[in-house]
C-alpha positions as CSV (number, residue, x, y, z in Angstrom):
1,D,58.2,32.0,-70.4
2,K,59.5,29.5,-68.1
3,R,56.0,28.0,-67.7
4,M,55.7,27.6,-71.4
5,Q,59.1,25.9,-71.5
6,R,58.1,23.6,-68.6
7,K,54.8,22.9,-70.5
8,L,56.6,22.1,-73.6
9,L,59.2,20.0,-71.8
10,K,56.4,18.1,-70.1
11,Q,54.7,17.5,-73.4
12,E,57.9,16.3,-75.0
13,M,58.7,13.8,-72.1
14,K,55.1,12.6,-72.4
15,A,55.5,12.0,-76.0
16,I,59.0,10.4,-75.4
17,R,57.4,8.0,-72.7
18,K,54.5,7.3,-75.1
19,A,57.0,6.4,-77.9
20,Q,59.1,4.3,-75.4
21,R,55.9,2.4,-74.4
22,S,54.9,1.8,-78.0
23,Q,58.4,0.7,-78.9
24,Q,58.5,-1.7,-75.9
25,K,55.1,-3.2,-76.9
26,E,56.5,-3.7,-80.4
27,L,59.6,-5.2,-79.0
28,D,57.6,-7.6,-76.8
29,E,55.4,-8.5,-79.7
30,L,58.5,-9.3,-81.8
31,R,59.9,-11.4,-79.0
32,R,56.6,-13.2,-78.6
33,R,56.4,-14.0,-82.3
34,Q,60.1,-15.1,-82.3
35,T,59.4,-17.4,-79.5
36,K,56.4,-18.7,-81.1
37,D,58.4,-19.2,-84.4
38,A,61.2,-20.9,-82.6
39,V,58.8,-23.3,-80.8
40,H,57.1,-24.1,-84.1
41,L,60.4,-24.6,-85.9
42,E,61.6,-26.9,-83.0
43,K,58.4,-29.0,-83.4
44,V,58.7,-29.2,-87.2
45,M,62.4,-30.2,-86.8
46,A,61.6,-32.7,-84.2
47,K,59.0,-34.3,-86.5
48,K,61.5,-34.4,-89.4
49,I,64.1,-35.9,-87.1
50,D,61.7,-38.5,-85.7
51,K,60.7,-39.4,-89.3
52,K,64.2,-39.8,-90.3
53,V,65.1,-41.9,-87.2
54,R,62.1,-44.2,-88.0
55,Q,63.2,-44.5,-91.6
56,C,66.8,-45.4,-90.5
57,D,65.4,-47.9,-88.0
58,A,63.3,-49.5,-90.7
59,E,66.3,-49.6,-93.1
60,A,68.5,-51.2,-90.3
61,A,65.9,-53.7,-89.4
62,S,65.6,-54.6,-93.1
63,A,69.4,-54.9,-93.5
64,V,69.5,-57.2,-90.5
65,K,66.9,-59.4,-91.8
66,Q,68.5,-59.6,-95.1
67,H,71.9,-60.3,-93.5
68,K,70.2,-63.1,-91.5
69,R,68.7,-64.7,-94.6
70,E,72.1,-64.5,-96.3
71,M,73.7,-66.2,-93.3
72,L,71.1,-68.8,-93.2
73,D,71.5,-69.5,-96.9
74,T,75.3,-69.8,-96.5
75,Q,74.9,-72.0,-93.5
76,Q,72.6,-74.4,-95.4
77,R,74.9,-74.4,-98.4
78,L,77.8,-75.2,-96.3
79,D,76.0,-78.0,-94.4
80,A,75.0,-79.5,-97.7
81,E,78.6,-79.3,-99.1
82,L,79.9,-80.9,-95.9
83,K,77.3,-83.6,-96.2
84,Q,78.3,-84.3,-99.7
85,M,82.0,-84.4,-98.8
86,R,81.2,-86.9,-96.1
87,K,79.4,-89.1,-98.5
88,V,82.2,-88.9,-100.9
89,H,84.8,-89.6,-98.1
90,E,82.8,-92.6,-96.8
91,S,82.5,-93.9,-100.4
92,E,86.2,-93.6,-101.0
93,H,86.9,-95.2,-97.6
94,K,84.7,-98.1,-98.4
95,Q,86.4,-98.5,-101.7
96,Q,89.9,-98.5,-100.2
97,A,88.8,-101.0,-97.5
98,K,87.3,-103.3,-100.0
99,A,90.5,-103.1,-102.2
100,F,92.6,-103.8,-99.1
101,R,90.5,-106.9,-98.2
102,D,90.6,-108.0,-101.7
103,A,94.4,-107.6,-101.8
104,I,94.7,-109.7,-98.5
105,T,92.3,-112.3,-99.9
106,K,94.3,-112.4,-103.2
107,R,97.6,-112.8,-101.2
108,K,96.3,-115.6,-99.1
109,Q,95.1,-117.4,-102.1
110,S,98.1,-116.8,-104.3
111,P,100.5,-119.8,-104.5
112,A,103.5,-117.6,-103.8
113,A,102.2,-116.9,-100.3
114,A,101.8,-120.6,-99.6
115,A,105.4,-121.4,-100.5
């Protein structure tokens, strides 16, 4: 009777160990798959991030170029306005100088100045 119990106990233990090994194998397989999936996911996310970074870099470069163009256009416009203002100022100055010289010439020639 005891032998039979021992035999049954041994068989039970053997079955339990077998089930444990099976469960451990399954667990190891799940861990391996999870790691593999995590690595794959990491690679996919890295690619997406790289793509987004490149896109942002391109947009930033484009914005910088556009800003430089706008700044250059503004500078050229301001230079042209300044040149025009200088012309006008010089013209006005010449007119005033001519008027001043004419006034001096008239004063010298007027009879009132001689008396």
